C-alpha positions as CSV (number, residue, x, y, z in Angstrom):
1,M,19.7,26.3,1.7
2,S,19.5,22.8,0.2
3,E,21.1,21.2,3.2
4,A,18.3,22.7,5.4
5,I,15.6,21.0,3.2
6,T,17.0,17.5,3.3
7,P,16.1,16.7,7.0
8,Y,12.6,18.0,6.5
9,L,12.1,15.8,3.4
10,N,13.4,12.8,5.3
11,N,11.1,13.4,8.2
12,F,8.2,13.9,5.9
13,F,8.8,10.6,4.2
14,E,9.5,8.7,7.5
15,V,6.7,10.2,9.6
16,I,3.9,10.8,7.1
17,I,4.3,9.0,3.7
18,N,5.7,5.6,4.8
19,P,3.2,5.0,7.6
20,F,0.3,6.0,5.3
21,I,1.5,3.6,2.6
22,T,1.9,0.9,5.2
23,L,-1.7,1.5,6.5
24,L,-3.2,1.3,3.0
25,F,-1.2,-1.9,2.3
26,L,-2.6,-3.3,5.6
27,L,-6.1,-2.4,4.6
28,S,-5.6,-4.1,1.2
29,F,-4.3,-7.2,2.9
30,I,-7.3,-7.2,5.3
31,L,-9.7,-6.9,2.2
32,F,-7.8,-9.8,0.6
33,A,-8.1,-11.9,3.8
34,W,-11.8,-11.1,4.1
35,G,-12.3,-12.4,0.6
36,I,-10.6,-15.6,1.4
37,L,-12.7,-15.9,4.6
38,L,-15.9,-15.3,2.6
39,M,-15.0,-18.0,0.1
40,M,-14.1,-20.5,2.9
41,V,-17.2,-19.9,5.0
42,N,-19.7,-20.0,2.1
43,P,-18.6,-22.9,-0.2
44,A,-22.2,-23.5,-1.5
45,N,-23.3,-19.9,-1.9
46,D,-22.3,-18.7,-5.3
47,D,-23.0,-15.0,-4.6
48,K,-20.8,-15.0,-1.5
49,R,-18.1,-16.8,-3.4
50,S,-18.2,-14.3,-6.2
51,Q,-18.1,-11.5,-3.6
52,G,-15.1,-13.1,-2.0
53,K,-13.3,-13.3,-5.3
54,Q,-14.0,-9.6,-5.9
55,H,-12.6,-8.8,-2.5
56,M,-9.5,-10.9,-3.1
57,L,-9.0,-9.3,-6.6
58,W,-9.3,-5.7,-5.3
59,G,-7.1,-6.6,-2.3
60,I,-4.4,-7.8,-4.6
61,V,-4.8,-4.7,-6.8
62,G,-4.5,-2.5,-3.8
63,M,-1.3,-4.3,-2.5
64,V,0.3,-4.0,-5.9
65,I,-0.5,-0.3,-6.1
66,M,0.9,0.3,-2.6
67,L,4.1,-1.6,-3.4
68,G,4.5,0.3,-6.6
69,S,3.8,3.6,-5.0
70,Y,6.3,2.8,-2.2
71,G,9.0,2.0,-4.8
72,I,8.3,5.1,-6.8
73,I,8.3,7.3,-3.7
74,Q,11.6,5.7,-2.5
75,L,13.1,6.4,-6.0
76,L,11.9,10.0,-6.0
77,G,13.1,10.5,-2.4
78,G,16.5,9.2,-3.2
79,T,16.8,11.3,-6.3
80,V,15.7,14.5,-4.5
81,A,18.1,13.7,-1.6
82,E,20.9,13.4,-4.1
83,L,20.0,16.6,-5.8
84,F,20.1,18.5,-2.5
85,T,23.3,17.1,-1.2
């Protein structure tokens, strides 16, 4: 029974989880880049610079969360795969 589950878990991680994490990481990077763009285009406008800093901060937070979740999921996936083999 356990050998029948392993391919499904691998497919689930490869087809659903990993692309989803990659997409969220990409969205966080776009938010970070948008913050940099806001700061560069509006050097004299303090409100836009503050908004750009917030975008950059949340973009970094999002990327860190996605990298951490990717690591945790890989660790759990490896552990589960070892349990079932």
